[in-house]
N, C-alpha and C positions, 0 to 999 in steps of 0.2 A: 965941411957941413956940420959935422958933429959938434965942433966948437961953438957954433952959432946957436945950439939948443940951450935953453935955460936948464938950470940944474934939475928943476922939477920934471921937465920933459925927458931929460936923460934918465931919471929914475923910473920914468913910466914907459920906457921901451918895453915891448912884449918880452915876457920871461924867457922866450926862446933865444933872445939875444940876436946875434947875427947868423944863427944857424937856421937852416930850413927845416920844416916839419918833414919827418921821414915817413913816407906813406907806402913805399914799395913793398911788394911781397918778400923780396929777398931781405930787406931791412927788418921786416917783422919776424922772419925766420931767425935771424941773428938775435933779435931782441927776445924771442921766446926762450932761447937758451939762457940769456941773462936773467930773465924773470924767474925761470924754473930753478936757477942756481940759488935764489934767495927764498925759495919756497921750502920751508922746513917745518911742516905741520907736526904738532906734538900729540895729535890724536883727539884733541878736544872737539866735541860736536855741539855747536850752539845753534839753536833755532833763532835766526835773525829776522824772521818774518815780522814779529811785533815791532822791532826796532826800525825796520824798513817802512812799516806803516806810519810810524811817527815822523820819519824823515820825509816821506811823501806828503804828509799833512803839513809839514813846515813849508815845503815848496809851494803847495797849493794856496796857502794863506799869505805867502810872503809878498806877493805883488801889490803894488800900490793901488792898482785898479783891478778888482776881483770881479770877474764875470759872474752873473747869477748861477750859471750852471756849475762853475767851478766852486762857488760858495756852497751850493747844495751838496756837491760831492764831498767837500771838506766837512760839512756838518754831519753827513752820513758816516764819514770815515772816523769822526771823533768818537762816536759811541763804540765803534769796533776797536779803535786803537787803545783807548785808555781803560777799557774794561779788562784788558790783558794784564797779567801780573808780570811786568818786565823790570820790577825794581832790582832784583838781584843781578840781572844781566847788565843793567845800566851801571850799577855800582861796580861791577867787575870791569867794565869797559870805559868808564868815564874818564879815567886818567889818560888812557891811550887816545881817546877821542879829543880830549883837551890838548894833548901834546901835538897831535897831527894838525888840529885847528890852528895852534900857534905857529907851527911850521909853515902852513899855507900862508898865514898872514905875514910872517916874517919874510918869506921868499918873494912876496909881492911888493916889498918896499925896497928891493935892491935888484940890480941886474944879475940874473943868474942863468943857469942852464936847466931847461925844463926836464930833460931826460934825467939829470942827476937828482933833481928834487923828487921826481916820480919814483925813481929807484930807492931814494931815501925813505919815502913813505912805505914802499913795499917791504923794505927792511924792517920797519917798525912793526909790521903785521906779519912777519915771516912765519910765525908759529901757528897761524890760523888757516882754516880751509879757504878755498878760493872765494866762496860766496861771502864768508865772514869778513875777509880782507876788504872787499869792495864796499860792503855796507858800513863798516867802521869808517873808512875813508869818506864815504858819502855823508855820514853823520857829522864828521868834522867840518866838511864844507858847508853843510846845512846850518851849523852853528854860526859861521861867519855870514852867510847869505841871509839867514833869518834875522840876525841882529841889525843889519843895515835896514832891512825893510820894516822891522819893528819900530825903529826910530822914524822912518818915513811915514808910517801909518798913525803913530801916536803922538808926534811932537806938537801937533796943534791942540791937543787936549790934556797933555801932561807936561808940567813945567820942567820936571827932571829930564824927560825925553827931549823937550824943546832945547834945553841948555846943551845937552849932548849933541843934538842935531846941528846946532849952530857951530859947535867946535868942529864937526865933521863936514860942515858946509852942505848939509842935506837940503835945506830950503832952497839954496841956490841951484842945486841940481834939479830939484823938482820944478823950478821955474822954467827950466829948459826941457821939460818932458817931451814936448813935441819934436824937438831936435834930436832927442835921444831915443825916440820910440822905436826906430828901426833896430838900434843896437840892443835895447831892452828885449824886443821880440826875438832877436837872434839868441840872446842869452837864455831866454825862457825855452826856446826850441832846443838848445843844447842841454839844458837841465832835464827836459823831457826825455831826450835821447839817453842821457845818463841813467835816469830812472828806469827806462825801458830795458837797458842793458842789465841793470841790477836785478830787476824783477825776473828777467829771463834766466839769469844765472842762478838765482834762488830756486826757480822752478826746476832747473836741471838738478839741483841738489835734492829736491823733494821727490824726484823720480824713484819709485820703489826698486832697489837693486835686485830684488828677487826675480824681477821679470825682464831685466835688461843687463846684458853683460857689457863690461867696459871695452871689450874688443869688438862690439857691434860697430859697424862702420860709422854710423851717424854719431854715436856716443864718443867714439875714438876721435873723430874729427872735431867734435865740440870741445873735447879736453885739450886739443891743440889750439883752438881759437879762443877759449875762455881767458887764458892768461894774457894774451895780447889785447883782448877786449877790455880787460880790467886795467891794463897799463894805460890804454888810450882814454879810458873813462876818468882815471885819476889825473891824467895830464889835462884833460878837458876841465876838470875841477879847478886846477891851477890857473888855467887861462881865464875862466869865468871869474874866479876870485880876484885876479889882478885887475880885471875890468871894473869890478865893483869897488875894490879898495882904491883904485886910482880915482874913481869918481868921487868917493867920499873924502879923499885926502886933499884934492887939489882943485876942486870946483871949476871955476870959469877957465882957468888956464888949461885944464885938460879938455874942457868943452870946446875950446878953440883949436885943439890938436887936430891935425889932418890924418892921424894914424888910421889906416883902413881896417875894417873888421873882417878882412878876408880869412884870417886865422880862425875866427869863431865859425864862420860859415863853412869852412873846409872841415872843421871838426864835427859840426852837425852832420854834414854829408857822410863823413867817415863812420861815425857812430851809428847813424841810421842804416848804413850798409851792413855794418857788423851785426846790428840787431836783427835785420832782416835775415841774414844768413843763419844766425843762431836760432831764430824762430823756426826756420825751415828744418834745421837739424832737430830741434825740440819736437816738432810735429812728426818727424820720422821716428824718433824715439818713442813718442806716445803711441804711434801707430803700431810699432812692434810690441809695446807693452799691452795694448788692447788685444792684439792677436794672441799673445801668450795667455792673457787672462781669459780670453774667449775659449781657447783650446783647453785650458785648465778647467774652466767651468763645464765644458762639454764632457771632458773625461770624467769629471766628478759626477756628473749626472749618470753616465754609463756605469760607473762604479757603484753608485747608490742603488741603482735598479738591479744590479747583478749580485749584490750582497744582502744577506739577511739583516734586517733592522729590528730593534726592540720596539720602536714605535714609528709613526709616520712623519714626525715633525722635520727631521733632516731632509727627507725626500721632498716634502711640501715646501720647505723653505727654499731649497735649491730650485724647485720648479716654479713656485708662485711668487717668491719674494727674494730673488737674488740680490736686489738693491737695498735690502734691509729697511724697507718702509715699516714704520711702527704699526700702521693700520692698512694693510695691503688689500683687504677684502671689503666689498660693499654688500651689506645685508639688504636684499630686495624687500624683505618683510618690514623692517624698521626704517629703511632708507638712511642707515647710518654706516659709517666705516667701522670695521671691527678688526681685531687681531687674529692672527693665524691659529691661535689656540682653540678657536671654536671648532676646528677640525681634528683636534688631537684625539687619537685612538678611535676615529670614526671611519666607516666605509665611505670613501669619497668617489663620486662619479664626476669626472672631468668632461664637461661638454665643450668640445673643441670645435671652433668654427671661425670663419671670417665674418665680415659684416653683411654678407649676402644670405645668411641663414633665413629660411622661410619663416614668416610669422606663424604659419600653420603648425610648423614643428614646435615652436615655442608654446603655442596655445595648447597643443595636445600634451606636451611634456608638463606644462603647468597644471593641467587637469590631473595627470597621473601623480605628480608630486604632491599636490594639495590633498588628494585622496589619501595618500600614504601618511600625511600629517594628522589626519582626523583620529587615528588610533596609534599614537606614538609608542604604545607598549607592544604592538605587534612586531614580530621579528623582521618582517619585510619593510618596516619603516625605518630601520636603523641605518640610514645612509644620508649623505648630504650631497647636494648638487653644487658644482662650482663652474661657472662659465668662463672659459678662456678665449677672449677675442684675439685670435692669432693673426697678426698683421706683420708685414715685413718691417722689422725695427729700423732699417736703414732709410725708410721713406717716412718723412714727417706726416703726421695726421692732419688732414685738411679740415677746414671748418665744416664742410659737408659731411665728412666721415665722422667727425666728432659728434655732430648732431644725430647722425644715424646710430652711432654707438649708444648715445644716451637714450634714444628712442627705444632701441632693442632692450637695453638694460631695464627700462621702466616697465617692460612687460614681464619681467622675471621676479618671482618672490624668493628665489634661492640666492645663494652667494654668487657674486661675480668678482672678477679681478677689477680693482678700482679703475684701472685705465689700461688700454692696449699697450702703452709705452712700457709697462712693467714686464712685458715679455722681452727678455734680452736676446741677443744673437745666439747664445749657446742653447737656450731653451727653444728658440725658433728652429734651429738646426736639428735638435733632438726630436722635436715633434714631427718635423718633416721627414727625417731620415730613419728614425727608429720606429715611430708610430705611424709613418706613411700617410700623414695628413697632406692632402692636396687641396681639394675643394669641398668635397662632401664632409659634413659634420661627423665627428667621432664622439663616442661616449666611452672613455677609457676608465676602467674601474680599478681603484686602488683599495686594498684591504687595510685594516687598522695598523698594519706594519708598514704601509706605504708601498707594497709590492703590487705589480700589475697582475690581476686575476682574470681580466678579460680585455683584449686590445680594442674591442668595439662592441659594447653591449646595446647599441642603439636598436638593433634588430630585435633583441630580446625585450627591450622596453616597449617597442611598438606592438609586439605580439601579446605579451603577458603582463606588461606594466610592472608594478612592484612585486608581483608574485614571482618574478624571475630572480629576486634577491636570493643569494648574494651575487648573482650575475656571473657565475663561473661556468666553465664548460660542463662539468658534471651536473650542475643544476639544469643547464640547457638540455642535456641528453635525457635527464629524468622527466622533464616536462614533455618532451616529444614522445617518450614511451607511453605517457598517459593520454596522448592525444589520438583522435581518430579523425578521418575526413568527414566533417559535419558542418552544418551551417553556422553553428555557434562559433566554430574556429574562424570562419570567414568574417563574420560581422562583429565578433567580440562584444564589447559594450558600447559600440558606436551609437546605437539607437535603441532605446527601451521599447519602442513600439514593435520593432521587429522581434525583439526578445520575447515579448508577450505573445506574439503570433506563434513563435516556435514552441513556447510552453503550452499553448492551447492546441497544438497539433495541426495548425492550418497548412494548406498548400500555399507555398510562397514561391513566386517567380522573382529572381534577381535578374535584371537585364541591364546591358550597357551598350555603348557605342555613341556615335555623334550624328548619325543620319536621322534627322527628325521625321522624315517620311516613313522610314522603316519602323521607327518607334510608334507612329500612329497606326500603321498596319498591324504591328505585333500586339499592341494593347487592345485594338479592336477585335483581333482574332481571339485573344484570351477571353475577353468579355463575352464574345459569341459562344465560345466553348463553354464558359461558365453557365450561361443561360440554357444551353442545350443539354448539358450534363447534370445540371442542378447542383453542381459543386461550388462551394465558396472558395475563390482563389484570390490571393493578395499579390500585388505586383510592386516592386521597389526598383526605381531607377538608380543605378550606381555610377553612371557617367563613364569616365575614362581616366586613366592614370595621368598625373600632371594636368589636372583640369584647367581649362582656359575659358575664354569668353564664350565659345560655342556651347560648351557644356552648361554654362550659366544660363544662356539663352534657352537651351533645351529644357532645363529645369523650370524656368519661368513659363514656358509654353505648356509643359506637362501639367503644371499646377493650374494655369489659367483654363486649359481645356479639360481638366479633370480626367486626364488619361490614366494616371496611376499615382501611387505614393512615391515620394523622392526622399533620398537622404536629406537631412536638414539644410545643409549648406555645402559650399565648395570645400570647406575644411574637412567635413565628414567624408566627402568623396575622396579627397586626397588621402585621408587616414585609412580608408578602406583599401586603397591600392598600395599604399606604402607598407601596410601590414602584409599583403600578399607578397610584395617584393622582398620584405624582410624574412618571410618564411623561406623563400627561395635561397636567400643568402645564408640563413641559419642552417638549412639542410646541406647546402654545398660546403659550408665551413666544417660541418661534421662528417663530410665525405659521403653524404646520401645523394645519389644521382637518380634521374628518372628511370634508369635501368633496374635499380635494386630497391626502390622505395616508392610505394603507391602514392603516398601523400605528395612527394616531390613531383611525381608524374601529373597529378591533378593540378598542382600549382603551375607547372610549366604550361599546361593546357590553357588555363585561365589567362596567363601572360601572353600566350599566342593569340587568343581571342582578342585581347586588348590591343596587341600590336598589328593585327590584321584589319583590313577595311571591313565595313559593315557592322551589323549588330550581333549580339549573342544573348543567350539566356541560360539560366540555371534554375531547375525546378527541384524543390525540396519539401519534405514533410517530416516534422518531428526532428529526431536527432540522427536517424540512420538513413532514410531514403533520400537519394539525390541523383540527378542526371543533368546533363548539359549538352549544348550543341550550338552551332552557329545560327545566326538569325534566319537564314533561308531555310535551314533544316527544320527549325521550329515552325515556321509558317506553313511548310508543306505538311508537317505532322498534324498541326491543328486543323488544316483544311481537310485532312483525311479522317477526321474524327469518327465518322460513321463506319469506317473500315475496322477500327479497333475498339469501338465502344463496348462490344460484348466482352472482349478480352479484358477490358478495364474493370468490368464488374467482378471478374474472377480474381484477377491478380492485383488490382489497385492501379491508381493513375500513374505513379512514378515508375514502377517496374514496367508497365505497359509501354510508356513513351520511350523508356530506355531500350526495350526490345525493338521498338519501331526503328530507332536510329541504327541498331545493329543490322536489321534486315534491309535498311535502305541507305547504304553508305553513299556519300556524295560522289558523283561521277568525276568531279574535278575539284581539286583543292589547291590553294596557294596560301600557305601559312607564313606569317612573319612573327618572330619572337624578339621583342625589345627588352633586353635584360637591364636591370637596374644598375646604375653606375656606382655601386659600392666599391670601396677599396677591398681587394681580395681576389681570389682565384676565379677567373672566367673559364667555364668548361670548354675544352677543345672540341668535344663531340656532343651534339644535342640531336636526339631523335625526333622526327615529326610525330605528333600524337595521332595523326590520321593513318599514315601508312608505315611508320616505323623507320623510314629511310633517314640517313644522316643529313641534317640540314646544312646548307652552305652558310658560312660565317661572313658577315659584313660588319663594318664599323659605322655607326650612324651618329652624326652630330646634328642636333636639331634645336632651333630657336624659333618658336612660332607662337603667337598670341591666340591663334585660332585653335 
């Protein structure tokens, strides 16, 4: 049979000759020893990524029919490739590339043994690292492959190319493109597989050795597979080169050959399997690297906050800009991105929350922040706000969440992190585990050296605003020492109308609850008392904590029926109650309980009123006189006005009503205390403000729009 073949066909038998391709694992194990025997690196470390980009560009441009997408990729790659300075590397490797290219071309013109030729090429690159070996060999193959397709693409427009193409019978080959399409497609698939292998091996080389040990199982396995993958990639180059050389050298005679392309297809399958396995190993290595970087970053955060710093930039960079973004912050005032330097040596208040932060909180903080900016020379204005939208970094941000983030950010005139994705895993873990952020917003205060001086100053901000600067525990204690239980402490600067009434010494009723019928009865009783006594009395409806639709409806009814004055809106109602809850939190954080602190006891009483059913009221005059009771007690007291009218003329209204409550205790009481859900210590023992007994403790989860 062999004697019947033409000389040309004899020369064009596959380079493997009469030997089968050796694909078994046992053969690869033997082969690995042979390959490692000719691996004698001399320590040179060459970055072959630019050279690999040139090679990839050659393959992308080489086909006679270039798809638009491939052409677009090639054009994009061109700018990337040739802007790199690779001149010195090409000069150093050009002789070796040319030598291997000649070896490939020569071996394709005679019957040879594929294994010997592959080992010969590996010998030529024995002194280079694994990734460099493969890229050099791939560059040599690209020279041959590119030259053929350069003639195919330019022979119709260039006379020199046309003459060379005629000698290589390129036009005749192209006339039979449809017959050869399947083979061309298989060669392109094989080249893609070779490139994938090369890119993967270069990516292994680029892994940072600092974070991954060579004895790590995935890395160790990769080091065993890479030499064999390089061997089969070079051998695939030889097979592909022989197919192209055969086409260009023998034209129709080869076109009529019945030689099957099983070898090409088998190599494509083998290389793709190798690439898939290497990609899995690479993914395992990267996962280990990410974990080690993650733990290193987390430990670095712990170290930075545990050690003294000269200034705050190291801390802020690790916390706000671990990914080295040049402009990590967004300035809400100018709507521009800014550098971290705007926070250098400043007191920084980190507002930490998710995207469910209440707009009311932002509105009140905005008011406090803007007031502090009006007099920048004042000591209490020497701080900056930064919002950290803390979301799970492992969960991609949806379009809905992105829109919500942008909407919240637009409400803020202070600095915000430019995007939630800038919070990396280490920072997320630190904020959750060290600063105990769960759901409720925190306001962590950092001094100009970047150290935490208050783990959550939000309660101080609600109570005193910027006057609590620098938001430290000593400052908090000093502010409480200067406070007494008075109406100004309760209403703060929420409403100037109430403040004017206090200054004028008027009698003021604060009242709350959700029962509109009780509200009508109470306001009617107060008006009747005012007419009977001749005293001018003001009333202010303060609603209920966490105000919902029912409170809004009550406020609308009170205004429409002219029952009394109301706080301006639901935000003001919310602020009134969040301040009282903040007082409770602040007192308990300082160790002040209702047993040893009169202000704490008064705060607990108001919170009990709010948590219990029915209405309540508090009567005050000036800065010192104050009394309070549940709604039913006040209705009884006002209906008995004639019984204590004379006493009132002697002692005054507030002391008289206070004494009335002491003389007429409620025969039955059922008090509920709903404590605010701040992060912090929840007291184990709470005494009832009516009878002094220890209250039973329950856990309440509530979601109700009413």
